[in-house]
C-alpha positions as CSV (number, residue, x, y, z in Angstrom):
1,X,122.8,107.1,94.8
2,X,121.8,106.7,98.5
3,X,119.7,103.7,99.3
4,X,116.1,104.6,100.0
5,X,114.2,102.6,102.6
6,X,110.8,102.7,104.2
7,X,110.5,104.1,107.6
8,X,108.5,102.4,110.4
9,X,106.8,104.9,112.7
10,X,105.0,104.3,116.0
11,X,101.9,106.5,116.2
12,X,100.6,106.7,119.7
13,X,99.6,105.6,122.3
14,X,100.6,108.9,123.9
15,X,99.8,110.9,120.8
16,X,97.0,113.4,121.6
17,X,95.1,112.4,118.5
18,X,95.3,108.7,119.3
19,X,92.9,109.5,122.2
20,X,95.1,107.8,124.8
21,X,95.2,104.1,123.9
22,X,95.7,103.5,120.2
23,X,99.0,102.3,118.9
24,X,99.4,102.4,115.1
25,X,102.5,101.0,113.4
26,X,102.9,102.9,110.2
27,X,105.2,101.8,107.3
28,X,106.0,105.0,105.4
29,X,107.7,106.1,102.2
30,X,108.6,109.6,103.3
31,X,105.3,111.3,104.2
32,X,103.1,108.7,102.4
33,X,101.7,105.7,104.3
34,X,102.2,102.3,102.7
35,X,100.7,100.2,105.5
36,X,99.0,100.8,108.9
37,X,98.8,98.2,111.6
38,X,96.5,99.1,114.5
39,X,97.3,97.6,117.9
40,X,94.4,97.5,120.3
41,X,93.9,96.0,123.7
42,X,95.7,98.7,125.8
43,X,92.4,99.4,127.6
44,X,91.2,95.8,128.0
45,X,89.2,95.4,131.1
46,X,87.6,92.0,130.5
47,X,84.0,93.4,130.6
48,X,82.5,90.3,129.0
49,X,84.3,87.9,131.4
50,X,83.4,90.0,134.4
51,X,79.7,90.0,133.3
52,X,79.8,86.2,133.2
53,X,80.7,86.1,136.9
54,X,77.9,88.4,138.1
55,X,74.1,88.3,138.3
56,X,72.5,89.9,135.3
57,X,71.3,93.0,137.2
58,X,74.8,93.8,138.5
59,X,76.4,94.1,135.1
60,X,74.4,97.1,133.8
61,X,77.1,99.5,135.3
62,X,79.8,97.7,133.2
63,X,77.9,98.6,130.1
64,X,78.2,102.3,130.8
65,X,82.0,102.0,130.8
66,X,82.2,100.4,127.4
67,X,81.8,103.4,125.1
68,X,82.0,106.0,127.9
69,X,80.6,108.7,125.6
70,X,77.3,106.9,124.9
71,X,76.5,105.5,128.3
72,X,72.8,104.8,128.2
73,X,72.9,103.4,124.6
74,X,75.2,100.6,125.8
75,X,72.8,99.8,128.7
76,X,70.0,99.8,126.2
77,X,71.5,97.0,124.1
78,X,72.2,94.9,127.2
79,X,68.7,95.3,128.9
80,X,67.0,94.6,125.6
81,X,68.8,91.3,125.3
82,X,67.7,90.3,128.9
83,X,64.1,91.4,128.2
84,X,64.0,89.5,124.9
85,X,65.0,86.3,126.7
86,X,62.6,86.9,129.6
87,X,59.8,87.8,127.3
88,X,58.7,90.9,129.3
89,X,56.8,93.9,127.9
90,X,58.2,97.2,129.0
91,X,55.6,99.9,130.0
92,X,55.0,102.4,127.2
93,X,56.1,105.4,129.2
94,X,59.5,103.7,129.9
95,X,59.9,103.0,126.1
96,X,59.4,106.7,125.3
97,X,61.9,107.7,128.1
98,X,64.4,105.2,126.7
99,X,64.0,106.6,123.1
100,X,64.4,110.2,124.4
101,X,67.6,109.3,126.3
102,X,69.0,107.4,123.4
103,X,68.7,110.5,121.3
104,X,70.1,112.7,124.1
105,X,73.0,110.3,124.2
106,X,73.4,110.5,120.4
107,X,73.7,114.3,120.6
108,X,76.1,114.0,123.6
109,X,78.3,111.6,121.6
110,X,78.3,113.7,118.4
111,X,79.1,116.9,120.4
112,X,82.2,115.2,121.8
113,X,83.1,113.8,118.4
114,X,82.9,117.2,116.6
115,X,84.8,118.9,119.4
116,X,87.6,116.2,119.4
117,X,87.7,115.9,115.6
118,X,87.9,119.6,115.2
119,X,90.7,119.8,117.8
120,X,92.6,117.0,116.0
121,X,92.4,118.7,112.7
122,X,93.3,122.1,114.2
123,X,89.9,123.9,114.8
124,X,90.0,125.0,118.5
125,X,86.8,127.0,118.8
126,X,84.3,124.3,118.0
127,X,85.6,122.2,121.0
128,X,84.6,125.0,123.4
129,X,81.2,125.5,121.7
130,X,80.3,121.8,121.8
131,X,81.1,121.4,125.5
132,X,78.8,124.3,126.3
133,X,75.8,122.3,125.0
134,X,77.1,119.0,126.5
135,X,76.9,120.6,129.9
136,X,73.1,121.1,129.6
137,X,72.5,117.4,128.6
138,X,74.9,116.2,131.3
139,X,72.7,118.0,133.8
140,X,69.7,116.0,132.4
141,X,71.6,112.7,132.9
142,X,72.4,113.8,136.5
143,X,68.8,114.8,137.2
144,X,67.4,111.3,136.4
145,X,70.2,109.1,137.6
146,X,72.4,111.0,140.1
147,X,75.5,110.5,137.9
148,X,76.8,112.7,135.0
149,X,78.5,109.8,133.2
150,X,77.8,106.3,134.3
151,X,74.1,106.4,134.8
152,X,72.9,102.8,135.2
153,X,69.4,104.3,134.5
154,X,68.0,101.6,132.2
155,X,66.9,98.4,134.0
156,X,65.4,95.2,132.7
157,X,61.7,95.9,132.8
158,X,61.9,99.7,132.3
159,X,64.0,102.6,133.8
160,X,65.2,103.2,137.3
161,X,62.7,106.0,138.1
162,X,60.3,108.5,136.4
163,X,61.5,111.9,135.2
164,X,61.9,114.5,138.0
165,X,59.5,117.4,138.4
166,X,62.3,119.9,139.2
167,X,65.6,120.6,137.7
168,X,68.7,121.2,139.9
169,X,69.6,124.8,140.2
170,X,72.9,126.7,140.3
171,X,73.8,128.4,143.6
172,X,75.6,131.7,144.1
173,X,78.9,131.5,145.9
174,X,82.5,132.3,145.9
175,X,82.9,131.8,142.1
176,X,79.4,132.7,140.9
177,X,77.6,135.9,141.6
178,X,73.8,136.1,142.3
179,X,73.3,137.6,138.8
180,X,75.2,134.8,137.0
181,X,73.3,132.1,139.0
182,X,70.0,133.8,138.1
183,X,70.9,133.9,134.4
184,X,71.9,130.2,134.5
185,X,68.7,129.2,136.3
186,X,66.3,131.0,133.9
187,X,65.4,127.8,132.1
188,X,65.5,125.6,135.2
189,X,62.4,126.9,136.8
190,X,60.1,124.0,135.6
191,X,60.4,120.2,135.3
192,X,63.0,118.2,133.4
193,X,60.7,118.1,130.4
194,X,60.4,122.0,130.4
195,X,64.2,122.2,130.5
196,X,64.5,119.7,127.6
197,X,61.9,121.6,125.5
198,X,63.9,124.8,126.0
199,X,67.0,123.0,125.0
200,X,65.4,121.6,121.8
201,X,64.3,125.1,120.9
202,X,67.9,126.5,121.2
203,X,69.8,123.5,119.8
204,X,69.3,123.9,116.0
205,X,70.8,127.4,116.3
206,X,73.9,125.9,118.0
207,X,74.3,123.3,115.2
208,X,74.1,126.3,112.7
209,X,77.0,127.9,114.7
210,X,79.1,124.8,114.3
211,X,78.3,124.6,110.6
212,X,79.2,128.3,110.2
213,X,82.6,127.6,111.7
214,X,83.3,124.4,109.7
215,X,81.2,123.4,106.8
216,X,82.5,126.0,104.2
217,X,85.7,126.6,106.0
218,X,88.5,126.3,103.4
219,X,91.0,124.6,105.8
220,X,88.4,122.2,107.1
221,X,87.5,121.1,103.6
222,X,91.1,120.8,102.5
223,X,91.7,118.4,105.4
224,X,88.5,116.3,105.0
225,X,87.3,116.3,101.3
226,X,88.4,113.2,99.4
227,X,90.2,111.7,102.4
228,X,89.5,108.0,103.2
229,X,86.9,107.5,100.5
230,X,84.9,104.3,101.0
231,X,82.6,103.0,98.3
232,X,79.2,101.6,99.4
233,X,80.3,98.0,98.5
234,X,83.6,98.4,100.4
235,X,81.8,99.8,103.5
236,X,79.5,96.8,103.6
237,X,82.4,94.4,103.2
238,X,84.4,96.0,106.0
239,X,81.5,95.7,108.3
240,X,80.8,99.4,108.7
241,X,77.7,100.5,110.5
242,X,76.2,103.8,111.6
243,X,77.5,107.1,110.2
244,X,80.5,105.3,108.7
245,X,78.1,103.3,106.5
246,X,75.6,106.0,105.8
247,X,78.4,108.4,104.9
248,X,79.1,106.0,102.0
249,X,75.5,106.3,100.8
250,X,74.0,103.2,102.3
251,X,70.7,104.0,103.9
252,X,70.8,101.6,106.8
253,X,69.6,102.6,110.2
254,X,68.2,100.0,112.7
255,X,65.8,102.6,114.1
256,X,64.0,102.5,110.7
257,X,64.8,99.1,109.3
258,X,64.4,97.0,112.5
259,X,62.6,99.4,114.9
260,X,62.7,98.7,118.6
261,X,60.9,100.5,121.5
262,X,58.7,103.2,119.9
263,X,61.0,104.3,117.0
264,X,58.3,103.2,114.5
265,X,56.1,106.0,115.9
266,X,58.8,108.7,115.4
267,X,59.1,111.1,112.5
268,X,62.7,111.5,111.4
269,X,65.0,111.1,108.4
270,X,68.1,109.1,107.7
271,X,70.9,111.4,106.4
272,X,73.2,109.7,103.8
273,X,76.4,110.8,102.1
274,X,77.2,110.7,98.4
275,X,81.0,110.6,98.2
276,X,82.0,108.4,101.2
277,X,84.8,110.6,102.4
278,X,85.5,112.2,105.8
279,X,83.6,115.4,104.8
280,X,80.4,113.3,104.0
281,X,80.7,111.5,107.3
282,X,81.0,114.9,109.0
283,X,77.8,116.2,107.3
284,X,75.9,113.0,108.1
285,X,76.7,113.3,111.9
286,X,75.7,117.0,111.9
287,X,72.4,116.2,110.3
288,X,71.9,113.3,112.8
289,X,72.1,115.9,115.6
290,X,69.2,117.8,114.1
291,X,67.1,114.6,113.6
292,X,67.8,113.6,117.2
293,X,66.6,117.0,118.3
294,X,63.3,116.3,116.4
295,X,62.8,112.9,118.1
296,X,63.5,114.4,121.6
297,X,60.8,117.0,120.9
298,X,58.3,114.3,119.9
299,X,59.1,112.3,123.1
300,X,58.8,115.4,125.3
301,X,55.3,116.1,123.8
302,X,54.1,112.6,124.4
303,X,55.6,112.2,127.9
304,X,53.9,115.5,129.1
305,X,50.4,114.1,128.5
306,X,50.8,110.4,129.2
307,X,51.7,109.6,132.8
308,X,52.1,105.9,133.8
309,X,54.4,103.3,135.3
310,X,58.0,103.2,134.2
311,X,58.8,99.7,135.4
312,X,57.1,96.4,135.2
313,X,55.2,95.3,138.3
314,X,56.8,91.9,138.7
315,X,58.9,91.9,141.8
316,X,60.7,88.7,140.7
317,X,62.7,91.0,138.3
318,X,62.3,94.6,139.7
319,X,62.7,95.8,143.3
320,X,59.7,96.8,145.3
321,X,59.5,100.4,146.5
322,X,61.4,101.3,149.7
323,X,58.1,102.0,151.5
324,X,56.8,98.5,150.6
325,X,60.1,96.9,151.5
326,X,60.1,98.4,155.0
327,X,56.5,97.5,155.8
328,X,55.9,94.2,154.1
329,X,57.8,90.9,154.8
330,X,57.3,89.5,151.2
331,X,58.6,92.7,149.7
332,X,61.7,92.5,152.0
333,X,62.3,88.9,150.8
334,X,62.0,90.0,147.1
335,X,64.4,92.9,147.7
336,X,66.9,90.7,149.5
337,X,66.8,87.9,146.9
338,X,67.0,90.4,144.0
339,X,70.1,92.1,145.2
340,X,71.9,89.0,146.5
341,X,71.4,86.4,143.8
342,X,69.4,88.3,141.1
343,X,67.0,86.3,138.9
344,X,67.4,83.4,136.5
345,X,66.9,83.7,132.7
346,X,65.4,80.8,130.8
347,X,67.9,78.7,128.8
348,X,68.5,79.9,125.3
349,X,70.5,82.5,123.3
350,X,69.6,85.9,122.1
351,X,71.1,88.7,120.0
352,X,69.9,92.2,120.5
353,X,71.1,95.2,118.5
354,X,70.5,98.9,118.7
355,X,71.4,101.9,116.5
356,X,74.2,103.3,118.8
357,X,75.7,106.7,117.9
358,X,78.7,105.0,116.4
359,X,76.9,102.1,114.6
360,X,75.3,98.8,115.4
361,X,75.9,97.9,119.0
362,X,74.9,94.3,119.6
363,X,74.8,92.0,122.7
364,X,74.9,88.3,122.2
365,X,73.7,86.5,125.3
366,X,73.7,82.8,126.1
367,X,71.8,81.6,129.2
368,X,72.1,78.1,130.7
369,X,69.3,78.9,133.1
370,X,71.5,80.3,135.9
371,X,71.4,83.7,137.5
372,X,74.4,84.9,135.4
373,X,75.2,84.7,131.7
374,X,76.9,81.5,130.4
375,X,78.4,83.7,127.6
376,X,78.2,87.4,126.8
377,X,79.7,88.8,123.6
378,X,79.5,92.4,122.7
379,X,79.5,93.6,119.1
380,X,81.2,96.9,119.2
381,X,80.8,99.2,116.1
382,X,84.2,100.8,116.6
383,X,86.0,97.5,116.4
384,X,85.1,97.0,112.7
385,X,86.0,100.6,112.0
386,X,89.5,100.5,113.5
387,X,90.1,97.2,111.7
388,X,89.7,99.0,108.4
389,X,92.5,101.6,109.3
390,X,94.9,100.1,106.8
391,X,92.4,100.3,103.9
392,X,91.4,103.9,104.9
393,X,94.9,105.5,105.3
394,X,97.0,103.7,102.6
395,X,98.3,106.2,100.1
396,X,97.5,109.2,102.3
397,X,99.9,111.4,104.2
398,X,100.8,111.1,107.9
399,X,98.6,114.1,108.9
400,X,95.6,112.4,107.3
401,X,95.8,109.5,109.9
402,X,94.6,112.0,112.5
403,X,91.7,113.0,110.3
404,X,90.7,109.4,109.8
405,X,90.8,108.6,113.5
406,X,88.6,111.6,114.0
407,X,86.1,110.6,111.3
408,X,85.8,107.1,112.8
409,X,84.6,108.6,116.1
410,X,86.8,106.1,118.0
411,X,86.3,105.3,121.7
412,X,88.5,102.5,123.0
413,X,86.4,101.3,125.9
414,X,84.1,99.4,123.5
415,X,86.9,98.3,121.1
416,X,89.2,96.8,123.8
417,X,86.3,95.8,126.1
């Protein structure tokens, strides 16, 4: 008889389903996985150390680049930590804007997740559908911050500026006819809030389209049902948060359990799974998109009728307007001091967590009274999820590894930091 031995296989980092920077060492018995060892750190950019060498207000841009699919949510965790230590109260309008953009970001995140997950498992069409809707929300990002991805829109004390009264419009040109431009500009005639309201009217229909493609699709179910089943107890022990935890039937959502900003005024539900497999986690995220849509509608309604400031009026922490800065000596000094040395936080430590699209995103900040953090530690939800890779794929086939990476909604910027 020939001697049978286990095979060691390198999965990634160049594998298309490893999303660029994951290396898994798989010990296999034929097609069956006996052990999986995830190697991370291929995207390490020393974010925490860099933040410790810069004034507080200069590190917001680094947060965008952590989970580069949920940009504003990362900023939110960071600015909340600073505000907690400073003890400042953010204007109500800014809180509503933050909640609205958190939910826009959640939809953006889940759209990219369903597109990439579908593509990994072999469903091509949903990828194209999801990116069609992402384009609208990316335009909203660009309208408020000037950038499509790395917005740096949240600031300690509020948000960078109020919502614009006009939406950017498409121009006719070499590659777009007048007729096409007119069709694309139909819902861009009003303000950003009008555009968002139109989007929230259309979006539930789009989610129905994704579900029509996937939810009862025989191949999709064969690839996802009963794959990587996690019991509620095991999910808690492994440190799962977000849809990974709720997919196992644990009703835990920081927006409901430890509300921040104005989430306690919002009417929405927490979707939970029953079986704890990849299919349940898929269903949870699909329902989360519908719930986020509900929250955005409520924020749009409130913001329409409640004007007001979007930034605290203390120029020790927030820059004065350009007009003031150019006509008033004291404002010029404030501006100069703020952008050269920033501001000092009182001594102490703080942990601030938000319900990020992928789970609990926490920022632990230690201040020694200087103008930069003594220590900054980021609690990335994806790190706990990728650590559980061995538990999730053991006993499954090689093709299921791809499904499990998809269901974890992995982005390496926040894992490797």
